[in-house]
MDAnalysis code that builds the backbone (N, CA, C; Angstrom):
import MDAnalysis as mda
import numpy as np

u = mda.Universe.empty(378, n_residues=126, atom_resindex=np.repeat(np.arange(126), 3), trajectory=True)
u.add_TopologyAttr("name", ["N", "CA", "C"] * 126)
u.add_TopologyAttr("resid", np.arange(1, 127))
u.add_TopologyAttr("resname", ["MET", "SER", "ASN", "ASP", "ALA", "LEU", "ALA", "ALA", "ALA", "LEU", "LYS", "VAL", "MET", "ASP", "ASP", "TYR", "ILE", "GLY", "GLY", "LEU", "ASN", "ARG", "HIS", "ASP", "GLU", "PRO", "ALA", "VAL", "ASN", "ASP", "ALA", "CYS", "ASN", "PHE", "PRO", "HIS", "VAL", "ARG", "LEU", "ALA", "GLY", "GLY", "LYS", "VAL", "VAL", "VAL", "TRP", "PRO", "ASN", "HIS", "GLY", "ASP", "TYR", "LYS", "LEU", "GLY", "ASP", "PHE", "VAL", "ALA", "ARG", "ALA", "GLY", "ASP", "GLY", "TRP", "HIS", "HIS", "SER", "THR", "TRP", "ASP", "GLU", "ARG", "THR", "PRO", "ILE", "HIS", "VAL", "GLY", "ARG", "ASP", "LYS", "VAL", "HIS", "LEU", "LYS", "VAL", "LYS", "PHE", "SER", "ARG", "TRP", "ARG", "GLU", "ASP", "GLY", "SER", "LEU", "LEU", "GLY", "ILE", "PHE", "GLU", "THR", "ILE", "TYR", "ILE", "VAL", "THR", "LEU", "GLN", "ASP", "GLY", "HIS", "TRP", "GLY", "ILE", "GLN", "ALA", "ARG", "SER", "SER", "PHE", "ALA", "ASP"])
u.atoms.positions = np.array([
    [-60.463, -12.902, -150.927],
    [-60.143, -11.668, -150.210],
    [-60.064, -11.985, -148.717],
    [-59.040, -11.539, -148.083],
    [-58.856, -11.764, -146.659],
    [-59.497, -10.622, -145.869],
    [-60.611, -10.941, -145.210],
    [-61.296, -9.910, -144.417],
    [-60.432, -9.439, -143.253],
    [-59.621, -10.348, -142.679],
    [-58.747, -9.965, -141.572],
    [-57.692, -8.965, -142.042],
    [-57.096, -9.221, -143.204],
    [-56.079, -8.310, -143.737],
    [-56.690, -6.953, -144.042],
    [-57.863, -6.942, -144.652],
    [-58.511, -5.672, -144.971],
    [-58.859, -4.907, -143.698],
    [-59.392, -5.586, -142.706],
    [-59.726, -4.926, -141.432],
    [-58.471, -4.348, -140.784],
    [-57.369, -5.093, -140.819],
    [-56.107, -4.615, -140.238],
    [-55.596, -3.398, -140.997],
    [-55.690, -3.426, -142.325],
    [-55.228, -2.291, -143.136],
    [-56.052, -1.042, -142.853],
    [-57.354, -1.198, -142.761],
    [-58.221, -0.041, -142.493],
    [-57.972, 0.521, -141.097],
    [-57.705, -0.355, -140.129],
    [-57.398, 0.122, -138.776],
    [-56.108, 0.942, -138.782],
    [-55.086, 0.459, -139.489],
    [-53.821, 1.193, -139.580],
    [-54.041, 2.550, -140.233],
    [-54.872, 2.593, -141.254],
    [-55.175, 3.868, -141.906],
    [-55.833, 4.826, -140.913],
    [-56.756, 4.307, -140.097],
    [-57.395, 5.150, -139.076],
    [-56.381, 5.623, -138.037],
    [-55.483, 4.714, -137.651],
    [-54.437, 5.089, -136.686],
    [-53.545, 6.189, -137.263],
    [-53.217, 6.075, -138.535],
    [-52.356, 7.047, -139.204],
    [-52.994, 8.438, -139.233],
    [-54.233, 8.507, -139.734],
    [-54.872, 9.822, -139.849],
    [-55.184, 10.392, -138.460],
    [-55.480, 9.510, -137.510],
    [-55.675, 9.973, -136.138],
    [-54.405, 10.592, -135.581],
    [-53.264, 9.951, -135.836],
    [-51.982, 10.500, -135.404],
    [-51.684, 11.839, -136.050],
    [-51.945, 11.930, -137.360],
    [-51.752, 13.220, -138.039],
    [-52.604, 14.305, -137.388],
    [-53.871, 13.997, -137.199],
    [-54.807, 15.004, -136.702],
    [-54.512, 15.423, -135.264],
    [-53.889, 14.543, -134.496],
    [-53.490, 14.878, -133.111],
    [-52.093, 15.481, -133.056],
    [-51.422, 15.560, -134.225],
    [-50.026, 16.008, -134.296],
    [-49.149, 15.110, -133.425],
    [-49.401, 13.809, -133.517],
    [-48.733, 12.791, -132.703],
    [-47.749, 12.028, -133.591],
    [-46.514, 12.544, -133.664],
    [-45.496, 11.961, -134.545],
    [-45.213, 10.489, -134.244],
    [-45.074, 10.076, -132.973],
    [-44.857, 8.647, -132.710],
    [-46.002, 7.767, -133.233],
    [-47.242, 8.220, -133.115],
    [-48.386, 7.439, -133.610],
    [-48.344, 7.320, -135.132],
    [-47.948, 8.389, -135.812],
    [-47.832, 8.350, -137.276],
    [-46.761, 7.338, -137.669],
    [-45.618, 7.376, -137.011],
    [-44.554, 6.407, -137.294],
    [-45.007, 4.983, -136.980],
    [-45.760, 4.801, -135.901],
    [-46.244, 3.474, -135.531],
    [-47.225, 2.911, -136.553],
    [-47.899, 3.780, -137.303],
    [-48.864, 3.338, -138.312],
    [-48.198, 3.021, -139.646],
    [-46.883, 3.155, -139.714],
    [-46.148, 2.905, -140.960],
    [-45.220, 1.710, -140.802],
    [-44.896, 1.095, -141.934],
    [-43.799, 0.142, -142.008],
    [-42.664, 0.807, -142.762],
    [-41.456, 0.397, -142.435],
    [-40.269, 1.028, -142.986],
    [-39.381, -0.017, -143.653],
    [-38.680, 0.380, -144.734],
    [-38.682, 1.720, -145.301],
    [-40.068, 2.090, -145.822],
    [-40.398, 3.372, -145.661],
    [-41.684, 3.929, -146.085],
    [-41.434, 4.818, -147.297],
    [-42.250, 4.649, -148.334],
    [-42.023, 5.339, -149.603],
    [-43.239, 6.187, -149.955],
    [-42.970, 7.415, -150.428],
    [-44.031, 8.313, -150.894],
    [-43.651, 8.863, -152.260],
    [-44.524, 8.650, -153.247],
    [-44.356, 9.200, -154.587],
    [-45.398, 10.294, -154.750],
    [-44.948, 11.534, -154.892],
    [-45.877, 12.656, -155.047],
    [-45.113, 13.880, -155.520],
    [-45.796, 14.731, -156.250],
    [-45.194, 15.979, -156.692],
    [-43.939, 15.772, -157.523],
    [-43.860, 14.659, -158.246],
    [-42.699, 14.383, -159.070],
    [-41.478, 13.907, -158.299],
    [-41.656, 13.589, -157.013],
    [-40.536, 13.168, -156.172],
    [-40.838, 11.822, -155.524],
    [-39.775, 11.084, -155.276],
    [-39.845, 9.869, -154.472],
    [-39.103, 10.160, -153.172],
    [-39.802, 10.002, -152.062],
    [-39.194, 10.208, -150.754],
    [-39.226, 8.873, -150.020],
    [-38.109, 8.516, -149.429],
    [-38.012, 7.278, -148.664],
    [-37.587, 7.620, -147.236],
    [-38.358, 7.132, -146.289],
    [-37.986, 7.217, -144.883],
    [-37.490, 5.826, -144.515],
    [-36.185, 5.658, -144.301],
    [-35.631, 4.319, -144.119],
    [-36.058, 3.611, -142.827],
    [-36.181, 4.360, -141.734],
    [-36.361, 3.729, -140.420],
    [-37.523, 4.327, -139.638],
    [-38.059, 3.515, -138.752],
    [-39.081, 3.984, -137.821],
    [-38.538, 5.206, -137.092],
    [-39.345, 6.261, -137.044],
    [-38.927, 7.508, -136.402],
    [-38.412, 8.543, -137.374],
    [-38.147, 8.131, -138.635],
    [-37.640, 9.081, -139.634],
    [-38.726, 9.996, -140.179],
    [-39.989, 9.570, -140.116],
    [-41.091, 10.386, -140.634],
    [-41.337, 11.520, -139.648],
    [-41.132, 12.741, -140.090],
    [-41.270, 13.912, -139.220],
    [-42.564, 14.646, -139.543],
    [-43.360, 14.871, -138.532],
    [-44.654, 15.526, -138.703],
    [-44.500, 16.934, -139.265],
    [-43.442, 17.617, -138.899],
    [-43.209, 18.972, -139.418],
    [-43.112, 19.001, -140.925],
    [-42.536, 17.952, -141.527],
    [-42.457, 17.872, -142.994],
    [-43.852, 17.786, -143.596],
    [-44.720, 16.983, -142.969],
    [-46.097, 16.868, -143.458],
    [-46.821, 18.207, -143.347],
    [-46.744, 18.833, -142.195],
    [-47.455, 20.097, -141.969],
    [-46.993, 21.155, -142.965],
    [-45.705, 21.164, -143.284],
    [-45.167, 22.142, -144.234],
    [-45.758, 21.976, -145.633],
    [-46.098, 20.750, -146.017],
    [-46.639, 20.546, -147.365],
    [-48.167, 20.411, -147.385],
    [-48.796, 20.350, -146.219],
    [-50.233, 20.084, -146.146],
    [-51.087, 21.255, -146.613],
    [-50.555, 22.448, -146.595],
    [-51.332, 23.598, -147.037],
    [-51.494, 24.619, -145.934],
    [-51.666, 25.855, -146.339],
    [-51.766, 26.967, -145.409],
    [-52.977, 26.797, -144.503],
    [-52.719, 26.673, -143.226],
    [-53.802, 26.576, -142.264],
    [-54.329, 25.170, -142.053],
    [-53.604, 24.121, -142.526],
    [-54.087, 22.757, -142.339],
    [-54.366, 22.506, -140.873],
    [-55.536, 21.931, -140.611],
    [-55.930, 21.584, -139.253],
    [-56.121, 20.083, -139.089],
    [-56.795, 19.461, -140.069],
    [-57.011, 18.015, -139.989],
    [-57.344, 17.458, -141.370],
    [-57.314, 16.148, -141.456],
    [-57.642, 15.444, -142.697],
    [-58.709, 14.399, -142.416],
    [-59.451, 14.037, -143.462],
    [-60.474, 12.998, -143.348],
    [-60.370, 12.048, -144.537],
    [-60.706, 10.783, -144.305],
    [-60.823, 9.829, -145.405],
    [-62.173, 10.035, -146.071],
    [-62.185, 10.117, -147.384],
    [-63.429, 10.197, -148.151],
    [-63.740, 8.874, -148.843],
    [-62.679, 8.111, -149.141],
    [-62.836, 6.809, -149.801],
    [-61.628, 5.961, -149.459],
    [-61.882, 4.672, -149.218],
    [-60.819, 3.677, -149.032],
    [-61.329, 2.375, -149.640],
    [-61.119, 2.233, -150.918],
    [-61.634, 1.086, -151.665],
    [-60.512, 0.084, -151.901],
    [-60.711, -1.170, -151.481],
    [-59.676, -2.167, -151.744],
    [-59.547, -2.458, -153.235],
    [-58.301, -2.512, -153.695],
    [-57.996, -2.889, -155.074],
    [-57.575, -4.356, -155.100],
    [-56.613, -4.698, -154.231],
    [-56.129, -6.065, -154.068],
    [-55.970, -6.317, -152.581],
    [-56.377, -7.499, -152.138],
    [-56.217, -7.870, -150.732],
    [-55.607, -9.264, -150.674],
    [-54.439, -9.338, -150.073],
    [-53.776, -10.614, -149.863],
    [-53.593, -10.870, -148.386],
    [-52.922, -11.970, -148.075],
    [-52.686, -12.345, -146.678],
    [-51.855, -11.311, -145.924],
    [-50.865, -10.714, -146.630],
    [-49.919, -9.829, -145.940],
    [-49.710, -8.491, -146.655],
    [-50.619, -8.173, -147.598],
    [-50.501, -6.888, -148.298],
    [-51.866, -6.490, -148.836],
    [-52.170, -5.187, -148.705],
    [-53.441, -4.633, -149.176],
    [-53.153, -3.378, -149.980],
    [-53.729, -3.291, -151.170],
    [-53.667, -2.075, -151.995],
    [-55.020, -1.390, -151.888],
    [-55.011, -0.094, -151.605],
    [-56.246, 0.671, -151.444],
    [-56.254, 1.897, -152.340],
    [-57.377, 2.119, -153.004],
    [-57.633, 3.371, -153.711],
    [-58.230, 4.302, -152.674],
    [-57.559, 5.435, -152.470],
    [-57.904, 6.323, -151.363],
    [-58.197, 7.723, -151.892],
    [-59.167, 8.360, -151.267],
    [-59.386, 9.793, -151.468],
    [-59.479, 10.412, -150.077],
    [-58.778, 11.538, -149.898],
    [-58.836, 12.211, -148.599],
    [-58.962, 13.712, -148.808],
    [-59.452, 14.373, -147.765],
    [-59.604, 15.834, -147.779],
    [-58.767, 16.431, -146.657],
    [-58.243, 17.609, -146.938],
    [-57.533, 18.399, -145.931],
    [-58.373, 19.622, -145.610],
    [-58.465, 19.943, -144.314],
    [-59.358, 20.986, -143.826],
    [-58.629, 21.992, -142.950],
    [-59.122, 23.233, -142.982],
    [-58.692, 24.255, -142.023],
    [-59.553, 24.138, -140.767],
    [-59.123, 24.801, -139.713],
    [-59.848, 24.744, -138.446],
    [-61.267, 25.293, -138.571],
    [-61.470, 26.296, -139.452],
    [-62.800, 26.893, -139.603],
    [-63.747, 26.041, -140.460],
    [-63.268, 24.855, -140.881],
    [-64.110, 23.962, -141.667],
    [-64.021, 24.180, -143.165],
    [-63.190, 25.118, -143.608],
    [-63.039, 25.330, -145.047],
    [-62.063, 24.296, -145.611],
    [-62.336, 23.900, -146.826],
    [-61.592, 22.841, -147.499],
    [-60.297, 23.371, -148.098],
    [-59.195, 22.680, -147.827],
    [-57.917, 22.986, -148.467],
    [-57.777, 22.235, -149.787],
    [-58.237, 20.989, -149.815],
    [-58.128, 20.211, -151.043],
    [-58.565, 18.778, -150.848],
    [-58.852, 18.130, -151.972],
    [-59.220, 16.715, -152.015],
    [-58.198, 16.034, -152.911],
    [-57.690, 14.872, -152.478],
    [-56.593, 14.221, -153.168],
    [-56.856, 12.730, -153.331],
    [-56.454, 12.189, -154.478],
    [-56.559, 10.757, -154.735],
    [-55.182, 10.129, -154.601],
    [-55.157, 8.936, -154.033],
    [-53.911, 8.284, -153.661],
    [-54.075, 6.773, -153.742],
    [-52.971, 6.073, -153.921],
    [-52.926, 4.625, -153.743],
    [-52.070, 4.363, -152.505],
    [-52.596, 3.603, -151.556],
    [-51.850, 3.217, -150.367],
    [-51.576, 1.723, -150.433],
    [-50.385, 1.336, -150.000],
    [-50.025, -0.070, -149.867],
    [-49.721, -0.310, -148.392],
    [-50.513, -1.191, -147.798],
    [-50.381, -1.524, -146.385],
    [-49.864, -2.957, -146.311],
    [-48.802, -3.160, -145.517],
    [-48.163, -4.472, -145.460],
    [-48.085, -4.992, -144.028],
    [-47.940, -6.307, -143.945],
    [-47.679, -6.984, -142.681],
    [-46.199, -7.354, -142.659],
    [-45.456, -6.761, -141.727],
    [-44.016, -7.022, -141.572],
    [-43.749, -7.445, -140.139],
    [-43.226, -8.626, -139.969],
    [-42.871, -9.108, -138.621],
    [-44.020, -8.933, -137.635],
    [-45.228, -9.267, -138.078],
    [-46.396, -9.192, -137.211],
    [-47.004, -7.809, -137.063],
    [-46.463, -6.811, -137.765],
    [-46.945, -5.430, -137.645],
    [-47.542, -4.957, -138.961],
    [-48.812, -4.564, -138.929],
    [-49.439, -3.941, -140.098],
    [-49.074, -2.466, -140.119],
    [-48.674, -1.974, -141.298],
    [-48.330, -0.569, -141.429],
    [-48.391, -0.115, -142.878],
    [-48.558, 1.175, -143.067],
    [-48.534, 1.753, -144.406],
    [-47.083, 1.711, -144.874],
    [-46.850, 1.048, -146.001],
    [-45.490, 0.880, -146.528],
    [-45.194, 1.883, -147.629],
    [-46.206, 2.188, -148.453],
    [-45.969, 3.057, -149.593],
    [-47.262, 3.733, -149.991],
    [-47.089, 4.878, -150.641],
    [-48.249, 5.601, -151.183],
    [-47.812, 6.395, -152.392],
    [-48.716, 6.484, -153.330],
    [-48.496, 7.273, -154.534],
    [-49.656, 8.245, -154.617],
    [-49.342, 9.530, -154.533],
    [-50.368, 10.536, -154.331],
    [-50.282, 11.651, -155.360],
    [-51.404, 12.279, -155.590],
    [-51.439, 13.501, -156.394],
    [-51.438, 14.739, -155.487],
    [-51.263, 14.505, -154.181],
    [-51.138, 15.614, -153.230],
    [-49.712, 16.145, -153.265],
    [-49.517, 17.349, -152.746],
    [-48.166, 17.897, -152.616],
    [-47.484, 17.284, -151.414],
])
């Protein structure tokens, strides 16, 4: 297991959720590698290029009153030199602290041209 790869993957995950929670679209895009793929709700969505991931799309599907998200679990499944698979659980919250939902997901974080980023995810979230 590559501790450096795992540390890099976890940092990217933190950067991603931090960007979401700040409503910082450039930071969210910077935490991804492209093409970026999401399998959820019976659909496959592909964002071909950096900048294609729009925060408004996320907010629209995140749930009524979404304010922020938190990681509840990030367990490595496979860790290689340039790719990490993680079993993930996250929660979505309203501003008043009430829970919108808890979701299980698989994230694939890759190293592309020296950049670690989330490349794909398969989620049971909407």
